[in-house]
PATORBA-578279 format. One line per 2 residues: their letters; for each residue x, y, z of C-alpha. Coordinates in nm, 3 decimals, always signed. Layout:
a = X Y Z | ...
This chain:
mv = +6.728 -20.248 -14.850 | +6.915 -20.572 -14.783
mm = +7.052 -20.429 -14.457 | +6.708 -20.306 -14.354
gk = +6.566 -20.649 -14.427 | +6.831 -20.810 -14.211
ml = +6.755 -20.570 -13.926 | +6.382 -20.644 -13.952
nl = +6.443 -21.019 -13.945 | +6.681 -20.978 -13.653
gs = +6.428 -20.762 -13.473 | +6.161 -21.026 -13.522
tm = +6.394 -21.295 -13.389 | +6.490 -21.087 -13.087
gt = +6.124 -21.017 -13.015 | +6.052 -21.388 -13.018
lm = +6.343 -21.453 -12.782 | +6.218 -21.188 -12.539
ll = +5.871 -21.344 -12.542 | +6.017 -21.688 -12.470
ct = +6.234 -21.537 -12.194 | +5.928 -21.392 -12.023
gf = +5.753 -21.727 -12.041 | +6.044 -21.935 -11.912
kn = +6.121 -21.687 -11.637 | +5.794 -21.765 -11.463
ff = +5.902 -22.127 -11.415 | +6.221 -22.035 -11.228
pr = +6.228 -21.983 -10.850 | +6.263 -21.621 -10.748
hl = +6.619 -21.665 -10.616 | +6.729 -21.807 -10.956
qf = +6.561 -21.545 -11.177 | +6.857 -21.305 -11.139
yf = +7.101 -21.560 -11.284 | +6.859 -21.648 -11.562
ek = +6.831 -21.282 -11.669 | +7.208 -21.234 -11.644
yf = +7.295 -21.520 -11.879 | +7.004 -21.451 -12.111
nk = +7.125 -21.092 -12.158 | +7.469 -21.226 -12.248
iv = +7.311 -21.443 -12.517 | +7.116 -21.144 -12.651
rf = +7.429 -20.926 -12.666 | +7.611 -21.204 -12.853
ay = +7.327 -21.249 -13.103 | +7.251 -20.875 -13.155
py = +7.534 -20.727 -13.368 | +7.438 -20.359 -13.328
ve = +7.541 -20.087 -13.086 | +7.284 -19.830 -12.968
ii = +7.381 -19.488 -12.830 | +7.122 -19.273 -12.654
fd = +7.131 -18.890 -12.647 | +6.882 -18.760 -12.387
ef = +6.727 -18.415 -12.407 | +6.830 -18.338 -12.048
tg = +7.141 -18.418 -11.847 | +7.227 -18.399 -11.477
er = +6.907 -18.543 -11.332 | +6.702 -18.340 -11.586
mk = +6.837 -18.013 -11.447 | +7.014 -17.893 -11.763
rs = +6.918 -17.918 -12.130 | +7.170 -18.121 -12.332
ea = +7.359 -17.919 -12.591 | +7.433 -18.242 -12.781
ys = +7.059 -18.317 -12.819 | +6.988 -17.974 -12.970
ti = +7.291 -17.996 -13.200 | +7.192 -18.343 -13.328
kt = +6.838 -18.220 -13.390 | +6.978 -17.943 -13.608
yl = +7.217 -18.178 -13.790 | +6.937 -18.421 -13.875
gd = +6.708 -18.144 -14.006 | +6.800 -18.163 -14.377
ks = +6.841 -18.541 -14.376 | +6.503 -18.600 -14.215
sa = +6.322 -18.362 -14.450 | +6.465 -18.557 -14.745
sa = +6.392 -18.913 -14.629 | +6.156 -18.928 -14.331
kr = +5.791 -19.006 -14.400 | +5.647 -18.823 -14.100
lk = +5.771 -18.470 -14.035 | +5.700 -18.182 -13.796
as = +5.690 -17.831 -13.942 | +5.763 -17.493 -13.784
tv = +5.787 -17.146 -13.931 | +6.071 -16.896 -13.914
kd = +6.026 -16.519 -13.908 | +6.068 -16.340 -14.244
sq = +6.090 -16.672 -14.428 | +5.865 -16.803 -14.704
sv = +5.943 -17.165 -14.614 | +5.904 -17.387 -14.308
vl = +6.160 -17.579 -14.106 | +6.103 -17.956 -14.111
am = +6.215 -18.214 -13.854 | +6.136 -18.582 -13.823
dy = +5.848 -18.680 -13.599 | +5.876 -18.913 -13.301
ne = +5.930 -19.285 -13.370 | +6.063 -19.197 -13.714
ev = +6.400 -19.314 -13.849 | +6.651 -19.172 -14.099
td = +6.981 -19.306 -14.228 | +7.319 -19.136 -14.255
ef = +7.652 -19.243 -14.399 | +8.003 -19.165 -14.277
qg = +8.320 -19.291 -14.450 | +8.119 -19.566 -14.616
vk = +7.951 -19.678 -14.292 | +7.572 -19.659 -14.266
vw = +7.409 -19.555 -13.937 | +7.048 -19.515 -13.830
ws = +6.904 -19.226 -13.629 | +6.562 -19.235 -13.463
an = +6.369 -18.975 -13.261 | +6.193 -19.122 -12.959
rt = +6.009 -19.023 -12.648 | +5.903 -19.199 -12.330
lp = +5.556 -19.095 -12.215 | +5.472 -19.039 -11.846
rt = +5.388 -19.348 -11.645 | +5.029 -19.228 -11.617
qr = +4.818 -18.966 -11.789 | +4.725 -18.802 -11.460
is = +4.837 -18.449 -11.381 | +5.169 -18.498 -11.206
ly = +5.316 -18.296 -10.923 | +5.670 -18.390 -11.028
pd = +5.842 -18.271 -11.346 | +6.034 -18.602 -11.372
dd = +5.706 -18.765 -11.470 | +5.703 -18.563 -11.791
ek = +5.774 -18.731 -12.122 | +6.144 -18.783 -12.191
ry = +6.276 -18.721 -12.543 | +6.592 -18.867 -12.689
fk = +6.774 -18.958 -13.009 | +6.899 -19.313 -13.066
lt = +7.198 -19.388 -13.287 | +7.230 -19.747 -13.413
vh = +7.538 -19.888 -13.590 | +7.699 -20.228 -13.640
kr = +7.933 -20.308 -13.352 | +8.230 -20.361 -13.584
yr = +8.229 -19.982 -13.645 | +8.203 -19.884 -13.278
el = +8.547 -19.717 -13.267 | +8.491 -19.515 -13.585
it = +8.152 -19.391 -13.463 | +8.254 -19.303 -13.108
qs = +8.587 -19.141 -13.197 | +8.508 -18.966 -13.527
yi = +8.146 -18.971 -13.638 | +7.983 -18.823 -13.326
sh = +8.238 -18.538 -13.322 | +8.161 -18.480 -13.691
vl = +7.786 -18.461 -13.618 | +7.831 -18.213 -13.330
ke = +8.066 -17.993 -13.534 | +7.835 -17.985 -13.837
gk = +7.530 -17.924 -13.618 | +7.693 -17.627 -13.444
ei = +7.789 -17.472 -13.777 | +7.431 -17.507 -13.906
tt = +7.297 -17.362 -13.579 | +7.526 -17.059 -13.605
kn = +7.431 -17.004 -13.968 | +7.054 -17.030 -13.915
rq = +7.037 -16.896 -13.560 | +6.726 -16.701 -13.470
rk = +6.761 -16.503 -13.148 | +6.484 -16.534 -12.892
ly = +6.340 -16.346 -12.596 | +6.260 -16.576 -12.304
sn = +6.035 -16.527 -12.003 | +6.021 -16.767 -11.708
ns = +5.698 -16.955 -11.640 | +5.545 -16.989 -11.298
sd = +5.654 -17.307 -11.122 | +5.287 -17.407 -11.093
nw = +5.282 -17.441 -11.472 | +5.583 -17.676 -11.467
yr = +5.414 -17.921 -11.236 | +5.048 -17.897 -11.329
yr = +5.056 -17.847 -11.703 | +5.395 -17.995 -11.801
rs = +5.518 -17.674 -11.958 | +5.883 -17.585 -11.991
kw = +6.059 -17.349 -11.752 | +6.089 -17.077 -12.019
sn = +5.852 -16.947 -12.285 | +5.999 -16.767 -12.584
ip = +5.921 -16.551 -12.884 | +6.153 -16.425 -13.160
fe = +6.365 -16.131 -13.042 | +6.282 -15.844 -13.276
hp = +6.384 -15.530 -13.086 | +6.545 -15.292 -13.341
at = +6.768 -15.097 -13.100 | +7.139 -15.085 -13.186
fd = +7.430 -14.880 -13.057 | +7.397 -14.663 -13.369
tl = +7.041 -14.567 -13.275 | +7.111 -14.545 -12.901
am = +7.094 -14.183 -12.782 | +7.359 -14.128 -12.517
de = +7.702 -13.981 -12.455 | +7.921 -14.089 -12.746
kl = +8.227 -14.159 -12.533 | +8.034 -14.380 -12.290
kq = +7.866 -14.562 -12.579 | +8.200 -14.651 -12.738
ei = +8.337 -14.761 -12.400 | +8.046 -15.005 -12.351
kn = +8.079 -15.144 -12.706 | +8.451 -15.206 -12.660
dl = +8.388 -15.378 -12.327 | +8.127 -15.611 -12.479
ik = +8.340 -15.703 -12.779 | +8.640 -15.771 -12.557
fs = +8.430 -15.997 -12.335 | +8.293 -16.198 -12.630
ta = +8.646 -16.287 -12.745 | +8.799 -16.352 -12.402
kd = +8.724 -16.723 -12.348 | +9.090 -16.823 -12.318
yy = +9.167 -16.524 -12.094 | +8.892 -16.615 -11.845
ar = +9.011 -16.977 -11.839 | +9.369 -16.866 -11.777
ig = +9.280 -16.646 -11.478 | +9.042 -16.907 -11.334
kv = +8.715 -16.715 -11.365 | +8.377 -16.814 -11.507
wk = +8.322 -16.665 -11.852 | +8.051 -16.418 -11.753
rg = +8.018 -16.046 -11.695 | +7.778 -15.838 -11.489
yl = +7.633 -15.498 -11.582 | +7.437 -15.268 -11.353
ly = +7.227 -15.013 -11.543 | +7.088 -14.740 -11.321
gp = +6.924 -14.404 -11.365 | +6.584 -14.230 -11.367
pg = +6.290 -14.386 -11.555 | +6.293 -14.319 -11.930
tg = +6.671 -14.303 -11.969 | +6.700 -14.602 -12.204
ks = +6.793 -14.899 -11.984 | +6.579 -15.148 -12.178
sm = +6.701 -15.010 -12.510 | +7.059 -15.054 -12.389
ia = +6.992 -15.424 -12.319 | +6.843 -15.469 -12.665
am = +7.143 -15.299 -12.825 | +7.379 -15.528 -12.631
an = +7.190 -15.837 -12.753 | +7.191 -15.715 -13.113
ll = +7.563 -15.634 -13.102 | +7.665 -15.978 -12.969
nf = +7.382 -16.178 -13.131 | +7.280 -16.314 -12.787
dv = +6.944 -16.446 -12.666 | +6.773 -16.252 -12.385
yd = +6.626 -16.418 -12.073 | +6.392 -16.182 -11.887
le = +6.392 -16.330 -11.535 | +6.091 -16.231 -11.324
lt = +6.199 -16.306 -10.968 | +5.852 -16.263 -10.819
av = +5.740 -16.572 -11.014 | +6.016 -16.784 -10.857
ke = +5.918 -16.959 -10.535 | +6.253 -17.064 -10.389
na = +6.628 -17.080 -10.441 | +6.620 -17.434 -10.585
el = +6.376 -17.321 -10.853 | +6.598 -17.024 -10.937
rr = +6.893 -17.260 -10.988 | +6.691 -17.480 -11.223
ll = +6.589 -17.176 -11.425 | +6.942 -17.045 -11.466
ld = +7.076 -17.391 -11.551 | +6.824 -17.406 -11.834
ts = +6.956 -17.089 -11.999 | +7.179 -17.124 -12.303
dk = +7.529 -16.999 -12.365 | +7.555 -16.672 -12.560
si = +7.274 -16.517 -12.359 | +7.189 -16.212 -12.151
vv = +7.002 -16.280 -11.826 | +6.811 -15.967 -11.726
ie = +6.651 -15.881 -11.392 | +6.479 -15.547 -11.441
di = +6.401 -15.318 -11.148 | +6.598 -15.540 -10.911
dc = +6.509 -15.311 -10.621 | +6.137 -15.385 -10.675
sl = +6.157 -15.752 -10.776 | +6.206 -15.892 -10.425
dl = +6.303 -15.777 -10.080 | +6.674 -15.849 -10.127
tg = +6.812 -15.560 -9.925 | +6.817 -15.731 -9.587
qr = +6.489 -15.574 -9.470 | +6.289 -15.892 -9.408
ek = +6.238 -15.819 -9.038 | +5.934 -15.605 -9.116
kk = +5.765 -15.895 -9.297 | +5.855 -16.137 -9.019
kt = +5.701 -15.899 -8.767 | +5.382 -15.875 -8.976
ek = +5.359 -16.254 -8.981 | +5.411 -16.270 -8.602
da = +5.139 -16.010 -8.546 | +4.904 -16.210 -8.769
nd = +4.971 -16.525 -8.563 | +4.899 -16.332 -8.242
de = +4.576 -16.199 -8.391 | +4.470 -16.552 -8.474
qs = +4.436 -16.616 -8.103 | +4.181 -16.334 -8.083
gd = +3.993 -16.442 -8.397 | +4.102 -16.154 -8.622
pi = +3.913 -16.202 -8.956 | +4.207 -16.084 -9.168
tk = +4.448 -16.339 -9.022 | +4.365 -16.609 -9.274
kv = +4.426 -16.376 -9.569 | +4.760 -16.257 -9.428
ke = +4.878 -16.615 -9.381 | +4.772 -16.707 -9.735
dn = +4.963 -16.409 -9.874 | +5.273 -16.513 -9.680
kk = +5.253 -16.862 -9.827 | +5.248 -16.719 -10.178
es = +5.548 -16.496 -10.107 | +5.868 -16.589 -10.286
kv = +6.132 -16.749 -10.065 | +6.424 -16.650 -10.290
tl = +6.694 -16.505 -10.067 | +6.982 -16.268 -10.131
sg = +7.235 -16.545 -10.066 | +7.047 -16.777 -10.304
ll = +7.055 -16.517 -10.581 | +7.424 -16.443 -10.525
nc = +7.513 -16.813 -10.535 | +7.335 -16.849 -10.870
id = +7.495 -16.551 -11.040 | +7.837 -16.558 -10.878
gl = +7.879 -16.880 -10.677 | +7.944 -17.242 -10.765
ws = +7.627 -17.272 -10.973 | +7.734 -16.987 -11.198
sc = +8.004 -17.212 -11.346 | +7.743 -17.431 -11.519
gg = +7.767 -17.255 -11.855 | +7.969 -16.978 -12.013
er = +7.962 -16.666 -12.231 | +7.677 -16.518 -12.031
ii = +7.601 -16.161 -11.934 | +7.400 -16.075 -11.620
vf = +7.221 -15.738 -11.626 | +7.048 -15.569 -11.334
tt = +6.849 -15.250 -11.385 | +6.724 -15.011 -11.118
ny = +6.594 -14.659 -11.081 | +6.725 -14.633 -10.726
ve = +7.077 -14.775 -10.695 | +7.107 -14.652 -10.336
kl = +6.841 -14.905 -10.227 | +7.044 -15.209 -10.334
dp = +7.247 -15.423 -10.097 | +7.620 -15.349 -10.151
al = +7.689 -15.725 -10.167 | +7.463 -15.750 -10.471
ir = +7.637 -15.491 -10.686 | +8.000 -15.510 -10.575
kg = +8.274 -15.540 -10.838 | +8.315 -15.900 -10.946
rm = +7.938 -15.949 -10.951 | +7.828 -15.639 -11.132
dk = +8.160 -15.570 -11.305 | +8.053 -15.251 -11.481
hi = +7.821 -14.987 -11.338 | +7.662 -14.773 -11.609
el = +7.466 -14.462 -11.520 | +7.205 -14.372 -11.781
sy = +7.109 -14.019 -11.694 | +6.921 -13.726 -11.845
cc = +6.952 -13.635 -12.211 | +7.274 -13.462 -12.316
fd = +7.349 -13.282 -12.643 | +7.524 -13.587 -12.793
af = +7.210 -13.794 -12.730 | +6.993 -13.521 -12.881
kv = +7.199 -13.523 -13.202 | +7.137 -13.898 -13.236
fa = +6.763 -13.837 -13.195 | +6.772 -13.558 -13.453
kn = +6.948 -13.786 -13.699 | +6.710 -14.078 -13.635
yl = +6.381 -13.889 -13.616 | +6.434 -13.587 -13.842
ei = +6.727 -13.699 -14.060 | +6.930 -13.384 -13.990
dc = +7.286 -13.332 -13.865 | +7.268 -12.959 -13.788
hs = +7.020 -12.673 -13.766 | +7.016 -12.311 -13.656
lf = +6.814 -12.407 -13.346 | +7.075 -12.657 -13.224
ge = +7.262 -12.389 -13.027 | +6.958 -12.292 -12.818
ie = +6.873 -12.660 -12.760 | +7.229 -12.733 -12.643
tl = +7.206 -12.446 -12.391 | +6.867 -12.559 -12.260
lg = +6.978 -12.922 -12.225 | +7.272 -12.803 -12.016
et = +7.035 -12.617 -11.783 | +6.742 -12.862 -11.772
km = +6.693 -13.225 -11.673 | +6.488 -13.407 -11.937
tp = +6.491 -13.781 -11.999 | +6.577 -13.918 -12.344
ad = +6.222 -14.060 -12.365 | +6.071 -13.711 -12.327
va = +6.313 -13.561 -12.580 | +6.227 -13.833 -12.832
en = +5.854 -13.778 -12.783 | +5.886 -13.406 -12.856
lm = +6.097 -13.467 -13.167 | +5.860 -13.723 -13.317
pk = +5.644 -13.568 -13.591 | +5.277 -13.570 -13.491
sd = +5.151 -13.561 -13.849 | +5.275 -13.584 -14.207
yd = +5.269 -13.203 -14.229 | +5.507 -13.140 -13.939
qv = +5.836 -12.986 -14.053 | +6.178 -13.015 -13.893
et = +6.154 -12.667 -13.746 | +5.813 -12.747 -13.594
cl = +5.952 -13.047 -13.409 | +6.259 -12.858 -13.287
ns = +6.045 -12.571 -13.160 | +5.821 -12.822 -12.982
li = +6.128 -12.952 -12.798 | +6.246 -12.600 -12.713
ea = +5.906 -12.514 -12.564 | +5.908 -12.835 -12.359
lr = +6.260 -12.760 -12.232 | +6.164 -12.404 -12.135
aa = +5.855 -12.534 -11.952 | +6.064 -12.795 -11.770
ke = +6.318 -12.528 -11.677 | +6.048 -12.301 -11.532
ea = +5.890 -12.589 -11.343 | +6.227 -12.690 -11.195
kk = +6.292 -12.327 -11.098 | +5.952 -12.298 -10.930
ka = +6.004 -12.627 -10.747 | +6.346 -12.510 -10.624
ed = +6.195 -12.183 -10.498 | +5.916 -12.369 -10.315
ea = +6.169 -12.599 -10.151 | +6.383 -12.299 -10.051
rl = +6.081 -12.130 -9.889 | +5.992 -12.454 -9.711
ma = +6.345 -12.491 -9.575 | +6.347 -12.124 -9.468
gk = +6.017 -12.174 -9.284 | +6.150 -12.482 -9.103
kl = +6.465 -12.293 -9.005 | +6.259 -12.000 -8.878
rk = +6.037 -12.227 -8.666 | +6.342 -12.394 -8.514
te = +6.486 -12.051 -8.427 | +6.161 -11.937 -8.266
ay = +6.137 -12.261 -8.070 | +6.494 -12.215 -7.947
i = +6.420 -11.856 -7.837
């Protein structure tokens, strides 16, 4: 209390000095005001015995979120809930309590090796309340640490490291994984929203419940675990600590479930990056810089997200035709031009630079995942080794995958019908999604045998349909061959 009283008295004195400074400054000629401010600031620094350290929410010209800011916020959580008078509350999934943090312009005290320090949460509001076109006009949040200057060395060399270490341990202990989705850039500028929106990540898929070839499953798990413990190895060989996975195969083969299982195995956040909502390469860089370590960045259906396969000439030609039509007053010209303006300008080289170039080094322990149904459509530069390090084909359901489904859905390890199902799966192409749907009981009265027979019937029908399709294609090819022969004769 005595110390707080001294600080209040000192603050009042300093406020008076600043008021007098403003008044006297007006009497000085403009060319002398610089010297007046210089020497006045020296007097203030001599009279004010405290050191203030600022921890901003963003670093690097507001391009990247500060890890120190988030760690300090976590560290101050318990202390602020115990002593702060104004608190902000948030809920946590599956918890009966709420998480409390001190509100803005609130202050809490901490003690380290007998030295008392003061923490305050602050924010700087935009210069105006108008809707801004520039994100830098958004409010800026920061923590301020105040301590007597005689303890400067102790605080800078020991205390701050202690705070960051404790904060990281608390974060790891209480970590709640999240699923992020990128916001449209219009929302950043017009409504001052963050680049990413998030919800708790609750997908239940694990490698135990994943229905696929057992050997391939174990290979992927081993690769992920090895990557997560290879920080020193990547540093030694001079590579960024990241790994790329390409998941490809027909629809319904479990690509999204694979991503969820990867996140649950490593306890990583997931960033679902929608490229069509990104206007240009610079925006893409800002998005990826704002992702956290220990995360999986996912671009699903990469072949459909943008025209990244070097086939932009068609679109350029369409734009040229529209410009030509403008001369003749074509009524659709205006709409074509508006559509072209809305089109994303993210390029293949811009994407490659973000995931594998210089900008990819801004962060570590990240996994990049591309998914596609048509791997042959992708540009070879996008999926070469070193960018997409591991190519994983998720194909039609095999017998190993079926046994996982039987265990999960029906709680059985063997049955007399397994032999027939194994034979049919070897002769028929059916996706894991279709197999799972046929094994799922449709009512409480469905028995195991009913579900297995339902799958057998579906496999037989699929086999007959594939046979009929093959026969039709054979007849079509025979007809084409016959017509060519007749034309030749």
